[in-house]
C-alpha positions, 0 to 999 in steps of 0.5 A, a space after each residue: 083728773 082725780 078719781 074722787 070728785 065732789 058732786 057736780 049735780 045741779 039743783 034740778 038734778 038733785 031734785 030728780 035724784 030725790 024723786 027717784 030715791 022714792 023708788 027702787 035704786 039699782 044696787 049695781 050698775 054696769 057701764 059699757 063706755 063706748 064712743 071715745 074714739 068717735 068723740 075724738 074724731 068729731 072734735 078733731 083731737 087725738 084718740 088718746 085725748 078722747 080716751 082721757 076725756 072718757 076717764 074724766 067722764 068715768 070719775 064724774 059718773 062715779 060720783 053721780 052714782 054715789 049721789 044716787 045711792 048706787 053701791 057698786 059700779 062695773 065699767 068696761 074699760 079695756 077688752 081683750 079684743 082691744 089688743 087688736 088695735 094699732 100698737 100705738 093706740 094700745 101702748 097709749 091706752 096702757 100708759 094711760 091706765 098706768 097713770 090713772 092707777 098710779 093716781 089712785 095710789 097717790 090719792 089713797 087717803 081720799 080713797 080710804 076716807 070714802 071707803 071705796 074698794 077697787 077691783 080689776 076683773 080680767 085676764 091680768 096676765 096679759 098686762 105689762 108688769 108695771 101695770 099689774 103691780 099697780 093694780 095689785 097694790 090698789 086692790 090690796 090697799 082697798 081690800 076691806 073697804 065696803 062703802 062702795 065698789 068699783 070693778 074695772 073690767 080690763 083685759 076682759 071678755 066674758 067668754 074668757 072669764 067663763 073659760 077661766 072659771 071652767 078651767 078652775 073647776 076642771 082643775 078642782 075636780 082633777 085634784 078631788 077638791 070638787 065632785 061632779 055633783 058640786 058643779 052647777 050654775 051657782 058654782 059657775 057664777 061664784 067662780 067668775 071674776 065678779 064672784 063677790 058681787 050681785 049681778 048688775 041691776 042695770 047695764 048702760 051702753 053709750 054711743 048708739 050700739 045695741 049689743 053687749 060686746 062680750 061684757 058680763 054675758 052671764 051676769 047681765 042675763 036678767 039685767 035691765 039694758 039701757 042704750 043711749 046714742 050719746 058718746 061716752 065723753 058727752 054722757 051727762 047726769 041726765 042720761 044716768 037719771 033717765 036710765 034709772 027711771 026706765 029701770 024703775 018702770 021695768 023693775 016689777 017685771 025684772 023682780 018677777 023673772 029673777 024671783 022665779 029663777 032656780 037657785 041651786 045650793 052651793 055644797 060645802 065642798 064647793 064653798 071650800 073650793 071657792 075659799 081656796 080660789 080667793 086665797 090664791 088670788 090674794 097671794 098672787 096679788 101680794 107677790 105682784 105688789 112686792 115685785 
């Protein structure tokens, strides 16, 4: 199924969207798409079919977010912990991901027409070369799109993300690109995979589990967390609208807390360091795409 879809909202859902737009709409929504395997078990289909159904739901949900006016979405697609599953399931998931990223390239005209930027956040070095090449091609293709952003967390955990960020800062200090006084929470935040993104306003987890499972731990520290019992493939626009409604009710408190947080400045030296980190990322992507 296509990544770019037409809206599937009913007239009643469209009416609710208009009502919700009278309030604050989250700019950035994160999803922990949990429940694909349980869905497969409940419906007596193969695990791969459950994961494939989960992708179809992702494509549909992305369009609902665009209908609402959400400009950035981050999805937890594949955790580093998932490599501990059976070899057959991991291989199936990686093949499915390869197919879906190839589909993105096949649909590049629609992708560019809609101005969607795709970023993959995670430890890409853990992925097979063919998938790494596709990811690099998609990122380079959509690099300058700015109407909407989709971050796909693949081979990702928050602890690994923070460890990689700290390694970069340690190396920056060793090479004299950073002084100890340059290192603060702001620099750590900007050194994460989500360096260009505002922190999520709303984080939604399906399947009834009430935990973050090592997903955006720093970024969601002051996000509104919404948990629903529905399995991800059964997620509907009504569930998304309900989550946004609850976010709007909590927004005044969230705004008050966020506005009271200290915002240490980013030094000129730290800003230059980050520019170099980003430049290295794009050089690696160019090499991977041409391999």
